[in-house]
N, C-alpha and C positions, 0 to 999 in steps of 0.2 A: 544426502548432501545437507550441509548446514548453511543457513543464511541468518542474518540478523534483520529484524524489523524495528525501526525507530519511529516513535510517534510524537507528534507535537500538537499543542493547543487542544481543540475539542476532540481530536482523535485520541490523544493521550488520556483525556478525561473519560472517554467512552471505554477505553481498554483498561484503565486503572494502572497503567504501567508506562514507563518511558521507553522501554525496549524489551524485546523478547527474541530468543533464539529459537529457530524452527528447523525441523528436519523435513525436507521436501524430496520428492522424487526427481531424478534427472528429467529435464525437459519441461518442468513446471513453468507456466507463464505467469505474468503479473495478474491476468484475469483469474487464473486458478488460485493464486495466492489470495486474492480478494475473497473468493468463495470460501477458502479455508478460514480466513480471519473472521468473516461474518458469521461463520458457523461456531467459531470459538468464543467470540465476544458478543454477548447479548446487546442489542441496540446499536451495534456498529454499522449495520447495513444501511440504516437511515442516514447516517452521517457520511457514508462513502458514496452511496449510489442514489440516483434519481429514481422516481417511480418506474421509469422505463428500463432501469438497470444500467444506465450509463454512469461513469465516474462523474461526480459533481464538478462543475467548472471551477468552483472555488478551491479545489484541492490540487496539490502538486505531489506527484509520485516520482521519486528519483531512484535509480539503481546506480550505486557507486557514484553518487553526486551528479548523474546525468539524467535530465528530465526524460521520462519515457516518451514524450512527444518527439524527442530527437533520436530515439531508438526505434522500436517497432510498436510503440503504444502498448496496449494491453496484451499484445501478442509477444512482447519481449520475454525471451526465455531467461530464466535465472540460472546462475552457476554457483557452484560451491564457493562459499566465502563472501558472496555478495551481501551488500547492505542496502536494504530498501527503506527509504524514508518517506513518510506520509505526513504532509503538513498543509496548512491553508495557504493560499496565495496571498501575497501582500498587496494591498490596494491603497493607492493614495490619490491625492487630488491637488 
């Protein structure tokens, strides 16, 4: 299966690219994708995950423009043709 990952802000800086196409196995979850990405891009793990391995609160992961929080979180299974976006959350005051 092919998916696209699109990166923004510090995640784009860490990967050195705006987007990448990836071939994944059927049933791959967002958590497994994170493992694959951190193995591929040096220094990305510190930007994505806390010391305890949780996704940083300052990040937003979407699958086809839907926040994974409104899907199945890190257990969200990816499908052929999906677009995963990883960006920082916008904070204001």
